[in-house]
N, CA, C and O atoms as CSV, one atom per row, in Angstrom:
chain,resi,resn,atom,element,x,y,z
A,1,MET,N,N,-10.633,-11.966,2.047
A,1,MET,CA,C,-10.105,-10.588,1.948
A,1,MET,C,C,-10.439,-10.005,0.569
A,1,MET,O,O,-10.345,-10.686,-0.452
A,2,ASP,N,N,-10.821,-8.753,0.570
A,2,ASP,CA,C,-11.158,-8.121,-0.713
A,2,ASP,C,C,-9.894,-7.691,-1.437
A,2,ASP,O,O,-8.919,-7.275,-0.811
A,3,VAL,N,N,-9.917,-7.794,-2.745
A,3,VAL,CA,C,-8.742,-7.409,-3.534
A,3,VAL,C,C,-8.488,-5.911,-3.379
A,3,VAL,O,O,-7.340,-5.467,-3.335
A,4,THR,N,N,-9.567,-5.145,-3.298
A,4,THR,CA,C,-9.411,-3.689,-3.175
A,4,THR,C,C,-8.699,-3.334,-1.870
A,4,THR,O,O,-7.806,-2.486,-1.849
A,5,THR,N,N,-9.099,-3.983,-0.798
A,5,THR,CA,C,-8.477,-3.706,0.507
A,5,THR,C,C,-7.009,-4.073,0.461
A,5,THR,O,O,-6.156,-3.337,0.957
A,6,ARG,N,N,-6.719,-5.225,-0.143
A,6,ARG,CA,C,-5.327,-5.664,-0.221
A,6,ARG,C,C,-4.534,-4.685,-1.089
A,6,ARG,O,O,-3.428,-4.284,-0.727
A,7,GLY,N,N,-5.097,-4.310,-2.220
A,7,GLY,CA,C,-4.413,-3.366,-3.114
A,7,GLY,C,C,-4.178,-2.043,-2.411
A,7,GLY,O,O,-3.131,-1.415,-2.566
A,8,ARG,N,N,-5.171,-1.630,-1.636
A,8,ARG,CA,C,-5.037,-0.352,-0.918
A,8,ARG,C,C,-3.892,-0.439,0.094
A,8,ARG,O,O,-3.101,0.494,0.231
A,9,ALA,N,N,-3.812,-1.570,0.799
A,9,ALA,CA,C,-2.758,-1.756,1.793
A,9,ALA,C,C,-1.390,-1.729,1.111
A,9,ALA,O,O,-0.457,-1.082,1.585
A,10,VAL,N,N,-1.291,-2.443,-0.008
A,10,VAL,CA,C,-0.021,-2.481,-0.746
A,10,VAL,C,C,0.343,-1.082,-1.226
A,10,VAL,O,O,1.503,-0.676,-1.149
A,11,THR,N,N,-0.650,-0.346,-1.720
A,11,THR,CA,C,-0.386,1.018,-2.199
A,11,THR,C,C,0.094,1.893,-1.056
A,11,THR,O,O,1.029,2.678,-1.214
A,12,ALA,N,N,-0.551,1.756,0.098
A,12,ALA,CA,C,-0.160,2.558,1.268
A,12,ALA,C,C,1.284,2.240,1.647
A,12,ALA,O,O,2.071,3.137,1.950
A,13,LEU,N,N,1.619,0.950,1.625
A,13,LEU,CA,C,2.990,0.554,1.972
A,13,LEU,C,C,3.973,1.121,0.954
A,13,LEU,O,O,5.050,1.592,1.318
A,14,ALA,N,N,3.600,1.074,-0.320
A,14,ALA,CA,C,4.482,1.588,-1.370
A,14,ALA,C,C,4.697,3.091,-1.183
A,14,ALA,O,O,5.818,3.584,-1.309
A,15,VAL,N,N,3.622,3.811,-0.884
A,15,VAL,CA,C,3.725,5.264,-0.687
A,15,VAL,C,C,4.605,5.543,0.528
A,15,VAL,O,O,5.445,6.442,0.504
A,16,ARG,N,N,4.403,4.763,1.589
A,16,ARG,CA,C,5.195,4.970,2.803
A,16,ARG,C,C,6.668,4.695,2.518
A,16,ARG,O,O,7.546,5.455,2.925
A,17,ALA,N,N,6.922,3.599,1.813
A,17,ALA,CA,C,8.305,3.251,1.483
A,17,ALA,C,C,8.929,4.363,0.642
A,17,ALA,O,O,10.094,4.713,0.835
A,18,ARG,N,N,8.155,4.916,-0.287
A,18,ARG,CA,C,8.680,5.973,-1.155
A,18,ARG,C,C,9.016,7.200,-0.310
A,18,ARG,O,O,10.043,7.843,-0.530
A,19,LEU,N,N,8.161,7.523,0.648
A,19,LEU,CA,C,8.404,8.691,1.502
A,19,LEU,C,C,9.639,8.450,2.365
A,19,LEU,O,O,10.454,9.350,2.568
A,20,LEU,N,N,9.767,7.217,2.872
A,20,LEU,CA,C,10.923,6.908,3.725
A,20,LEU,C,C,12.206,6.931,2.902
A,20,LEU,O,O,13.243,7.423,3.346
A,21,TRP,N,N,12.107,6.378,1.677
A,21,TRP,CA,C,13.292,6.356,0.830
A,21,TRP,C,C,13.575,7.751,0.296
A,21,TRP,O,O,14.539,7.945,-0.444
């Protein structure tokens, strides 16, 4: 797995969590 892809996924989750919160 590429670090960029993983970082992107984590960032997306963080953004989603922020929007939900």
